[in-house]
All heavy atoms as an XYZ file, in Angstrom:
759
protein
N      89.850     13.044      4.368
C      91.204     13.557      4.023
C      91.618     13.519      2.586
O      91.268     12.559      1.823
C      92.183     12.725      4.835
C      93.592     13.209      4.664
S      94.697     12.201      5.803
C      95.851     13.546      6.053
N      92.109     14.608      2.098
C      92.444     14.720      0.636
C      93.850     14.345      0.451
O      94.883     14.750      1.098
C      92.325     16.195      0.271
C      92.542     16.493     -1.179
C      91.634     15.969     -2.102
C      93.634     17.165     -1.651
C      91.838     16.269     -3.403
C      93.907     17.394     -2.908
C      92.906     16.963     -3.843
N      94.095     13.329     -0.365
C      95.462     12.678     -0.710
C      95.793     12.954     -2.154
O      94.980     12.742     -3.025
C      95.401     11.131     -0.480
C      96.764     10.683     -0.773
C      95.001     10.943      1.066
N      97.038     13.409     -2.311
C      97.539     13.774     -3.763
C      98.434     12.730     -4.077
O      99.331     12.230     -3.267
C      98.305     15.109     -3.679
C      97.429     16.356     -3.553
C      98.189     17.638     -3.473
C      96.277     16.376     -4.580
N      98.557     12.344     -5.310
C      99.488     11.253     -5.814
C     100.797     11.964     -5.933
O     100.916     13.179     -6.000
C      98.997     10.823     -7.160
O      99.084     11.761     -8.154
N     101.829     11.150     -5.948
C     103.219     11.666     -6.157
C     103.346     12.445     -7.384
O     103.945     13.563     -7.438
C     104.170     10.503     -6.176
C     105.594     10.905     -6.211
C     106.529      9.691     -6.342
C     107.214      9.367     -5.007
N     108.207      8.311     -5.028
N     102.800     11.960     -8.480
C     102.816     12.746     -9.807
C     102.102     14.152     -9.619
O     102.732     15.014    -10.178
C     102.096     11.877    -10.845
C     102.209     12.440    -12.130
C     101.464     11.475    -13.239
N     101.755     11.866    -14.528
C     101.360     11.189    -15.580
N     100.685     10.087    -15.450
N     101.692     11.531    -16.800
N     100.987     14.160     -9.000
C     100.360     15.407     -8.801
C     101.077     16.462     -8.006
O     101.214     17.670     -8.210
C      98.957     15.214     -8.265
C      98.147     16.453     -8.359
S      97.960     17.048    -10.042
C      96.166     17.161    -10.130
N     101.760     15.981     -6.962
C     102.683     16.750     -6.219
C     103.847     17.333     -6.979
O     104.227     18.515     -6.826
C     103.160     15.931     -4.986
C     102.249     15.746     -3.773
C     102.848     14.794     -2.762
C     101.738     17.025     -3.203
N     104.417     16.475     -7.852
C     105.452     17.013     -8.690
C     105.019     18.062     -9.635
O     105.642     19.099     -9.771
C     106.087     15.783     -9.494
C     106.851     14.947     -8.545
C     107.049     16.288    -10.655
C     107.355     13.642     -9.111
N     103.846     17.917    -10.192
C     103.262     18.872    -11.093
C     102.989     20.118    -10.430
O     103.357     21.205    -10.871
C     101.963     18.378    -11.798
C     101.186     19.473    -12.441
C     102.224     17.205    -12.749
N     102.498     20.154     -9.275
C     102.121     21.338     -8.431
C     103.421     22.003     -8.115
O     103.599     23.194     -8.139
C     101.321     20.971     -7.188
C     100.011     20.535     -7.505
C     101.332     22.179     -6.305
C      99.109     19.996     -6.514
N     104.496     21.261     -7.725
C     105.828     21.816     -7.372
C     106.455     22.603     -8.519
O     107.038     23.591     -8.463
N     106.347     21.936     -9.729
C     106.962     22.576    -10.971
C     106.145     23.921    -11.209
O     106.811     24.909    -11.597
C     106.874     21.606    -12.188
C     107.150     22.283    -13.530
C     107.778     20.398    -11.992
N     104.918     23.876    -11.131
C     104.085     25.085    -11.398
C     104.448     26.059    -10.404
O     104.608     27.412    -10.756
C     102.563     24.752    -11.354
C     101.729     26.033    -11.306
C     102.143     23.916    -12.423
N     104.657     25.858     -9.141
C     105.039     26.818     -8.121
C     106.424     27.390     -8.491
O     106.639     28.609     -8.406
C     105.036     26.172     -6.649
C     105.732     27.079     -5.740
C     103.544     25.880     -6.290
N     107.405     26.576     -8.851
C     108.839     27.017     -9.226
C     108.785     27.894    -10.331
O     109.303     29.079    -10.314
C     109.626     25.740     -9.381
C     111.001     26.317     -9.988
C     109.989     25.066     -8.103
N     108.026     27.539    -11.380
C     107.853     28.324    -12.517
C     107.237     29.753    -12.194
O     107.615     30.797    -12.678
C     107.033     27.742    -13.672
C     106.615     28.674    -14.752
C     107.792     26.516    -14.252
N     106.137     29.727    -11.366
C     105.561     30.972    -10.957
C     106.424     31.861    -10.182
O     106.557     33.089    -10.361
C     104.287     30.666    -10.076
N     107.267     31.260     -9.335
C     108.188     32.074     -8.467
C     109.332     32.639     -9.397
O     109.686     33.872     -9.256
C     108.861     31.236     -7.325
C     110.070     31.863     -6.718
C     107.794     30.869     -6.344
N     109.868     31.945    -10.344
C     110.806     32.382    -11.230
C     110.309     33.509    -12.061
O     111.063     34.498    -12.302
C     111.480     31.246    -12.087
C     112.275     30.172    -11.359
C     112.715     29.038    -12.237
C     113.561     30.819    -10.786
N     109.196     33.349    -12.486
C     108.472     34.382    -13.345
C     108.332     35.745    -12.622
O     108.661     36.792    -13.031
C     107.112     33.874    -13.870
C     106.362     35.009    -14.612
C     106.748     35.233    -16.018
C     105.418     35.760    -14.110
C     106.114     36.192    -16.670
C     104.730     36.696    -14.841
C     105.125     36.893    -16.161
O     104.478     37.949    -16.847
N     107.904     35.497    -11.351
C     107.712     36.718    -10.415
C     109.101     37.372    -10.114
O     109.130     38.670    -10.228
C     107.056     36.286     -9.065
N     110.112     36.625    -10.052
C     111.462     37.175     -9.716
C     111.908     38.001    -10.966
O     112.368     39.032    -10.870
C     112.437     36.049     -9.303
C     112.159     35.640     -7.915
C     113.906     36.691     -9.401
C     112.863     34.442     -7.484
N     111.843     37.275    -12.114
C     112.329     37.933    -13.278
C     111.387     39.109    -13.647
O     111.956     40.236    -14.083
C     112.214     36.959    -14.559
C     112.837     37.407    -15.783
C     114.330     37.602    -15.686
O     115.023     37.049    -14.886
N     114.922     38.424    -16.538
N     110.152     39.160    -13.492
C     109.249     40.352    -13.624
C     109.770     41.479    -12.765
O     109.653     42.632    -13.136
C     107.779     40.022    -13.431
O     107.384     39.107    -14.478
N     110.023     41.111    -11.477
C     110.544     42.110    -10.607
C     111.823     42.828    -10.959
O     111.903     43.972    -10.919
N     112.675     42.030    -11.583
C     113.941     42.598    -12.024
C     113.648     43.524    -13.245
O     114.231     44.607    -13.278
C     114.905     41.456    -12.505
C     115.480     40.742    -11.355
C     116.400     39.684    -11.931
C     117.079     38.782    -10.791
N     117.857     37.730    -11.276
N     112.884     43.136    -14.095
C     112.596     44.029    -15.193
C     111.866     45.322    -14.768
O     112.047     46.427    -15.205
C     111.641     43.227    -16.272
C     112.426     42.194    -16.989
C     111.466     41.555    -17.933
C     112.225     40.514    -18.716
N     111.299     39.696    -19.659
N     110.899     45.112    -13.837
C     110.175     46.219    -13.273
C     111.061     47.257    -12.599
O     111.059     48.470    -12.707
N     112.109     46.673    -11.860
C     113.009     47.547    -11.186
C     113.884     48.456    -12.153
O     114.216     49.501    -11.983
C     114.020     46.780    -10.220
C     113.317     46.295     -9.036
O     112.369     46.685     -8.567
N     113.884     45.189     -8.369
N     114.226     47.819    -13.211
C     115.063     48.402    -14.277
C     114.289     49.522    -14.903
O     114.808     50.437    -15.500
C     115.541     47.399    -15.309
N     112.915     49.402    -14.879
C     112.098     50.458    -15.604
C     111.473     51.391    -14.582
O     110.753     52.315    -15.139
C     111.018     49.579    -16.360
C     111.601     48.818    -17.486
C     110.519     48.047    -18.271
O     109.410     48.545    -18.267
N     110.846     46.936    -18.761
N     111.649     51.231    -13.418
C     110.883     52.098    -12.422
C     111.101     53.616    -12.777
O     112.216     54.041    -12.963
C     111.448     51.915    -11.037
O     111.196     50.535    -10.694
C     110.755     52.713     -9.956
N     110.093     54.324    -12.989
C     110.094     55.720    -13.240
C     110.396     55.988    -14.733
O     110.327     57.136    -15.169
N     110.693     55.039    -15.533
C     111.004     55.259    -16.901
C     109.903     55.816    -17.756
O     110.099     56.618    -18.610
N     108.657     55.474    -17.363
C     107.491     55.956    -18.079
C     107.263     57.420    -17.923
O     106.558     58.026    -18.669
C     106.342     55.047    -17.855
O     105.983     55.209    -16.401
N     107.737     58.054    -16.918
C     107.518     59.387    -16.521
C     108.621     60.197    -17.080
O     108.431     61.463    -17.075
C     107.238     59.581    -15.089
O     108.399     59.127    -14.366
C     106.008     58.839    -14.525
N     109.789     59.670    -17.410
C     110.874     60.489    -17.813
C     110.639     61.084    -19.269
O     109.936     60.337    -20.072
C     112.126     59.753    -17.820
N     111.175     62.182    -19.589
C     110.974     62.665    -20.930
C     111.861     61.938    -21.894
O     112.927     61.574    -21.516
C     111.344     64.191    -21.018
O     112.669     64.385    -20.617
N     111.577     61.844    -23.192
C     112.294     61.086    -24.168
C     112.273     59.677    -23.974
O     113.350     59.064    -24.132
N     111.156     59.076    -23.683
C     111.182     57.614    -23.513
C     111.448     56.804    -24.802
O     111.032     57.263    -25.902
C     109.809     57.113    -22.991
C     109.668     57.486    -21.514
O     110.598     57.670    -20.860
N     108.351     57.508    -21.053
N     112.077     55.681    -24.699
C     112.441     54.889    -25.858
C     112.532     53.450    -25.336
O     112.424     53.098    -24.180
C     113.602     55.348    -26.499
S     115.154     55.363    -25.513
N     112.642     52.466    -26.309
C     112.983     51.060    -25.981
C     114.323     50.707    -26.417
O     114.705     51.155    -27.486
C     111.983     50.201    -26.724
C     110.509     50.454    -26.229
C     110.273     49.806    -24.908
O     110.565     48.717    -24.663
N     109.604     50.674    -24.077
N     115.080     50.056    -25.604
C     116.393     49.532    -25.891
C     116.571     48.109    -25.647
O     115.856     47.578    -24.841
C     117.537     50.336    -25.106
C     117.591     51.795    -25.541
C     117.263     50.146    -23.580
N     117.378     47.506    -26.495
C     117.644     46.086    -26.230
C     119.022     45.832    -25.869
O     120.002     46.490    -26.343
C     117.350     45.349    -27.618
C     117.498     43.823    -27.501
C     117.061     43.095    -28.747
O     117.178     43.692    -29.904
N     116.535     41.952    -28.667
N     119.189     44.915    -24.872
C     120.495     44.660    -24.254
C     121.306     43.707    -25.212
O     120.867     42.688    -25.735
C     120.377     44.020    -22.935
C     121.757     43.564    -22.352
C     119.509     44.781    -21.956
N     122.556     44.075    -25.534
C     123.420     43.331    -26.466
C     124.509     42.620    -25.645
O     125.164     41.735    -26.297
C     124.024     44.226    -27.530
O     124.857     45.227    -26.807
C     122.936     44.952    -28.377
N     124.698     42.874    -24.328
C     125.673     42.215    -23.654
C     125.169     40.900    -22.931
O     123.907     40.855    -22.812
C     126.321     43.158    -22.537
N     125.963     39.979    -22.600
C     125.557     38.812    -21.888
C     124.896     39.182    -20.602
O     123.846     38.671    -20.167
C     126.711     37.818    -21.655
C     127.159     37.246    -23.010
O     126.410     37.090    -23.922
O     128.320     36.708    -23.043
N     125.522     40.108    -19.788
C     125.016     40.477    -18.589
C     125.506     42.085    -18.416
O     126.572     42.317    -18.623
C     125.579     39.681    -17.389
N     124.417     42.917    -18.229
C     124.798     44.341    -18.237
C     124.368     44.826    -16.839
O     123.272     44.680    -16.385
C     123.933     45.005    -19.232
C     124.067     46.566    -19.422
C     125.533     46.857    -19.659
C     123.232     47.060    -20.508
N     125.336     45.499    -16.156
C     125.106     46.040    -14.763
C     124.284     47.350    -14.885
O     124.413     48.050    -15.792
C     126.365     46.369    -14.177
C     127.242     45.299    -13.698
O     126.673     44.177    -13.367
N     128.553     45.395    -13.618
N     123.287     47.467    -14.097
C     122.474     48.640    -13.950
C     123.064     49.275    -12.646
O     123.158     48.729    -11.640
C     121.002     48.395    -13.607
C     120.216     49.591    -13.420
C     120.368     47.646    -14.899
N     123.474     50.626    -12.773
C     124.134     51.336    -11.733
C     123.307     52.425    -11.256
O     122.397     52.965    -11.913
C     125.479     51.839    -12.333
C     126.403     50.674    -12.663
C     127.800     51.139    -13.042
N     128.720     50.099    -13.395
C     129.397     49.415    -12.580
N     129.348     49.677    -11.270
N     130.127     48.384    -12.985
N     123.560     52.949    -10.033
C     122.857     54.017     -9.422
C     123.297     55.424     -9.970
O     122.475     56.281     -9.864
C     122.973     54.000     -7.904
O     124.390     54.101     -7.599
N     124.388     55.485    -10.593
C     124.921     56.738    -11.099
C     125.477     56.490    -12.539
O     125.894     55.315    -12.746
C     125.953     57.399    -10.125
O     127.052     56.451    -10.087
C     125.329     57.650     -8.913
N     125.618     57.497    -13.361
C     126.240     57.247    -14.718
C     127.733     57.220    -14.706
O     128.345     58.093    -15.379
C     125.587     58.454    -15.477
C     125.469     59.484    -14.397
C     125.093     58.829    -13.213
N     128.257     56.318    -13.946
C     129.719     56.159    -13.981
C     130.122     54.687    -13.583
O     129.272     54.082    -12.913
C     130.377     57.171    -13.019
C     129.656     57.250    -11.579
C     129.901     58.560    -10.825
O     130.178     59.577    -11.499
O     129.976     58.432     -9.638
N     131.295     54.338    -13.914
C     131.730     53.014    -13.786
C     131.852     52.633    -12.216
O     131.885     51.507    -11.817
C     133.067     52.664    -14.386
O     134.096     53.594    -13.971
N     132.017     53.640    -11.398
C     132.158     53.419     -9.994
C     130.722     53.465     -9.239
O     130.720     53.309     -8.134
C     132.974     54.599     -9.235
O     132.470     55.843     -9.635
C     134.438     54.386     -9.821
N     129.718     53.741    -10.010
C     128.347     53.741     -9.353
C     127.963     52.386     -8.831
O     128.394     51.329     -9.409
N     127.258     52.403     -7.722
C     126.784     51.057     -7.026
C     125.927     50.289     -8.085
O     125.032     50.809     -8.795
C     125.953     51.403     -5.924
C     125.435     50.146     -5.152
C     124.731     50.531     -3.888
C     124.170     49.266     -3.296
N     123.286     49.566     -2.169
N     126.251     48.974     -8.257
C     125.513     48.091     -9.123
C     124.206     47.666     -8.360
O     124.199     47.190     -7.138
C     126.276     46.776     -9.386
C     125.414     45.826    -10.213
C     127.557     47.117    -10.247
N     123.061     48.108     -8.942
C     121.837     47.893     -8.327
C     120.974     46.793     -8.956
O     119.853     46.488     -8.644
C     120.966     49.186     -8.124
C     120.797     49.830     -9.554
C     121.706     50.084     -7.220
C     119.912     50.984     -9.500
N     121.420     46.325    -10.143
C     120.759     45.274    -10.821
C     121.503     44.756    -12.070
O     122.598     45.245    -12.327
N     120.977     43.774    -12.713
C     121.586     43.267    -13.959
C     120.602     43.019    -15.042
O     119.387     42.630    -14.695
C     122.364     41.898    -13.652
C     123.545     42.109    -12.816
C     124.418     40.917    -12.926
C     125.618     40.996    -11.902
N     126.631     41.907    -12.482
N     120.912     43.158    -16.269
C     120.010     43.015    -17.407
C     120.643     41.887    -18.274
O     121.913     41.783    -18.268
C     119.902     44.334    -18.292
C     119.350     45.504    -17.543
C     119.364     46.685    -18.465
C     118.064     45.214    -16.926
N     119.746     41.059    -18.820
C     120.249     39.932    -19.638
C     120.230     40.218    -21.127
O     119.414     41.031    -21.670
C     119.578     38.708    -19.285
O     118.193     38.931    -19.608
C     119.762     38.262    -17.917
N     121.017     39.550    -21.952
C     121.130     39.720    -23.321
C     119.719     39.505    -23.993
O     119.023     38.672    -23.640
C     122.207     38.881    -24.082
O     122.276     39.167    -25.372
C     121.781     37.418    -23.931
N     119.366     40.439    -25.007
C     118.133     40.309    -25.712
C     117.003     40.992    -24.999
O     115.896     41.164    -25.705
N     117.064     41.319    -23.795
C     115.911     41.792    -22.984
C     115.772     43.289    -23.618
O     116.567     43.988    -23.884
C     116.307     41.913    -21.601
N     114.381     43.562    -23.724
C     114.058     44.963    -24.090
C     113.541     45.705    -22.934
O     112.598     45.251    -22.158
C     112.988     44.821    -25.218
C     112.403     46.271    -25.676
C     113.535     44.139    -26.443
N     114.002     46.938    -22.739
C     113.631     47.752    -21.660
C     113.282     49.172    -21.977
O     113.814     49.688    -22.885
C     114.820     47.832    -20.602
C     115.124     46.506    -19.981
N     114.426     46.052    -18.972
C     116.027     45.598    -20.394
C     114.926     44.846    -18.733
N     115.931     44.542    -19.466
N     112.453     49.753    -21.116
C     112.163     51.268    -21.375
C     113.356     51.981    -20.860
O     114.052     51.682    -19.867
C     110.883     51.637    -20.563
O     109.827     50.834    -20.996
C     110.603     53.077    -20.688
N     113.631     53.046    -21.562
C     114.746     53.975    -21.197
C     114.503     55.364    -21.521
O     113.423     55.656    -22.156
C     116.058     53.521    -21.902
N     115.252     56.235    -21.200
C     115.065     57.732    -21.588
C     116.147     57.923    -22.693
O     117.049     57.118    -22.932
C     115.295     58.689    -20.443
O     116.628     58.627    -20.160
C     114.511     58.244    -19.202
N     115.972     59.072    -23.301
C     116.994     59.504    -24.319
C     118.258     60.181    -23.697
O     119.183     60.411    -24.431
C     116.361     60.421    -25.355
O     115.781     61.618    -24.620
N     118.198     60.202    -22.410
C     119.381     60.890    -21.721
C     120.661     59.931    -21.651
O     120.412     58.751    -21.232
C     119.053     61.217    -20.295
O     117.946     62.146    -20.341
C     120.190     61.946    -19.543
N     121.752     60.384    -22.139
C     122.931     59.655    -21.968
C     124.052     60.583    -21.436
O     124.120     61.706    -21.872
C     123.522     59.237    -23.506
C     122.460     58.285    -24.048
C     124.905     58.597    -23.397
C     122.843     57.831    -25.506
N     124.750     60.173    -20.344
C     125.627     60.981    -19.708
C     126.892     59.912    -19.422
O     126.681     58.989    -18.852
C     125.049     61.353    -18.353
C     125.949     62.465    -17.700
C     125.217     62.973    -16.400
N     124.076     63.564    -16.664
C     123.009     63.522    -15.799
N     123.113     63.009    -14.709
N     121.849     64.021    -16.160
N     128.040     60.488    -19.692
C     129.303     59.733    -19.476
C     129.240     58.313    -20.101
O     129.872     57.310    -19.545
C     129.641     59.614    -17.946
C     129.818     60.999    -17.334
O     130.382     61.891    -17.947
N     129.473     60.987    -16.023
N     128.519     58.109    -21.241
C     128.490     56.885    -21.799
C     127.428     55.927    -21.243
O     127.385     54.810    -21.626
N     126.649     56.498    -20.340
C     125.579     55.596    -19.697
C     124.127     56.239    -20.029
O     123.963     57.354    -20.033
C     125.688     55.638    -18.168
C     126.867     54.864    -17.709
C     128.187     55.399    -17.730
C     126.711     53.504    -17.290
C     129.293     54.617    -17.303
C     127.759     52.819    -16.838
C     129.087     53.357    -16.836
O     130.144     52.568    -16.431
N     123.194     55.269    -20.415
C     121.876     55.659    -20.738
C     121.070     55.551    -19.416
O     121.182     54.604    -18.747
C     121.299     54.790    -21.764
C     119.883     55.249    -22.137
C     119.229     54.444    -23.365
N     119.943     54.675    -24.646
C     119.589     55.689    -25.479
N     118.767     56.526    -25.113
N     120.313     55.767    -26.586
N     120.269     56.534    -19.176
C     119.310     56.463    -18.113
C     118.211     55.628    -18.438
O     117.540     55.853    -19.347
C     118.859     57.950    -17.740
C     118.063     57.991    -16.411
C     117.728     59.435    -16.058
O     117.559     60.262    -16.923
N     117.589     59.572    -14.743
N     117.967     54.644    -17.530
C     116.849     53.690    -17.740
C     115.632     54.242    -16.931
O     114.497     54.177    -17.274
C     117.156     52.299    -17.197
C     118.316     51.639    -17.804
C     118.581     50.335    -17.181
C     118.147     51.500    -19.364
N     115.961     54.808    -15.714
C     114.847     55.439    -14.923
C     115.587     56.244    -13.844
O     116.810     56.416    -13.878
C     114.052     54.336    -14.252
N     114.847     56.870    -12.913
C     115.488     57.668    -11.845
C     116.488     56.784    -11.188
O     116.206     55.703    -10.698
C     114.361     58.145    -10.882
N     117.695     57.323    -11.156
C     118.820     56.527    -10.353
C     119.194     55.223    -10.978
O     119.621     54.281    -10.249
C     118.577     56.515     -8.896
C     118.403     57.911     -8.311
O     119.111     58.804     -8.478
N     117.377     58.036     -7.486
N     118.873     54.927    -12.160
C     119.224     53.706    -12.873
C     119.775     54.068    -14.181
O     119.150     54.620    -15.090
C     117.986     52.825    -13.010
C     117.359     52.494    -11.672
C     116.152     51.535    -11.839
O     115.723     51.230    -12.943
O     115.534     51.237    -10.781
N     121.111     53.493    -14.350
C     121.907     53.721    -15.493
C     122.536     52.479    -16.117
O     122.942     51.635    -15.236
C     123.013     54.797    -15.221
C     122.441     56.189    -14.786
C     122.044     56.428    -13.432
C     122.244     57.254    -15.515
N     121.586     57.720    -13.483
C     121.687     58.382    -14.675
C     122.494     57.667    -16.896
C     121.428     59.568    -15.120
C     122.191     58.904    -17.306
C     121.725     59.876    -16.420
N     122.778     52.354    -17.385
C     123.398     51.271    -17.930
C     124.268     51.735    -19.142
O     123.835     52.765    -19.764
C     122.416     50.172    -18.384
N     125.430     50.989    -19.345
C     126.281     51.492    -20.397
C     125.551     51.552    -21.716
O     124.986     50.493    -22.188
C     127.516     50.550    -20.494
O     128.284     50.801    -21.584
N     125.578     52.675    -22.438
C     124.814     52.781    -23.675
C     125.544     52.061    -24.742
O     124.889     51.669    -25.798
C     124.790     54.252    -24.005
O     126.003     54.867    -24.241
N     126.848     51.622    -24.501
C     127.513     50.808    -25.571
C     126.803     49.397    -25.816
O     126.940     48.764    -26.830
C     128.895     50.598    -24.995
C     129.881     49.739    -25.944
C     131.204     49.470    -25.237
O     131.581     50.071    -24.181
N     131.946     48.753    -25.903
N     126.133     48.874    -24.708
C     125.500     47.616    -24.847
C     123.977     47.800    -24.852
O     123.264     46.686    -24.575
C     125.939     46.829    -23.655
C     127.431     46.649    -23.536
C     128.121     47.339    -22.579
C     128.059     45.759    -24.390
C     129.484     47.248    -22.535
C     129.531     45.772    -24.362
C     130.206     46.445    -23.462
N     123.455     48.926    -25.186
C     122.052     49.069    -25.318
C     121.709     49.534    -26.832
O     122.066     50.676    -27.162
C     121.452     50.093    -24.409
C     121.577     49.719    -22.838
C     121.296     50.802    -22.025
C     120.655     48.468    -22.555
N     120.968     48.795    -27.502
C     120.684     49.191    -28.902
C     119.222     49.609    -28.962
O     118.299     48.900    -28.576
C     120.744     47.929    -29.795
C     120.449     48.183    -31.222
C     120.658     46.860    -32.074
C     119.577     45.847    -31.720
N     119.527     44.652    -32.570
N     119.000     50.856    -29.455
C     117.535     51.332    -29.573
C     116.827     50.437    -30.537
O     117.292     49.921    -31.577
C     117.754     52.710    -30.344
C     119.186     53.178    -29.908
C     119.924     51.859    -29.898
N     115.547     50.201    -30.124
C     114.592     49.246    -30.872
C     113.924     50.168    -31.870
O     113.266     51.109    -31.610
C     113.664     48.553    -29.865
C     112.658     47.783    -30.668
C     114.407     47.678    -28.894
N     113.972     49.795    -33.110
C     113.313     50.489    -34.298
C     113.498     51.920    -34.268
O     112.542     52.699    -34.415
C     111.826     50.042    -34.263
O     111.761     48.661    -34.310
N     114.640     52.459    -33.912
C     114.900     53.894    -33.871
C     114.032     54.643    -32.967
O     113.781     55.805    -33.163
N     113.654     54.048    -31.751
C     112.860     54.682    -30.815
C     113.481     55.792    -30.010
O     112.857     56.427    -29.198
C     112.050     53.674    -30.002
O     112.967     53.022    -29.097
N     114.815     55.741    -30.023
C     115.512     56.707    -29.230
C     116.224     57.850    -29.986
O     116.660     57.550    -31.040
C     116.793     55.899    -28.458
S     116.062     54.746    -27.256
């Protein structure tokens, strides 16, 4: 029978938690970028707000489908409509809080 020490169980637990958090965060970033690489006029933008809603349509009443955090860099398109920049198909965020990275947009 294989027995693990208490210390080893804690280390394994921490590694699992970090891996799960990483996977969740990667999934959020991936969702915000879905389809972005195929849209014309791709660019990179950095989030300047503490928390920025990603909406399904380019309007304040659009359904919130995700959130972006400050400092995060995301793929976007050059399309801006009603003050919202298109991140990907059916994904929009307020362009007021997205700063183009190195003039890429």
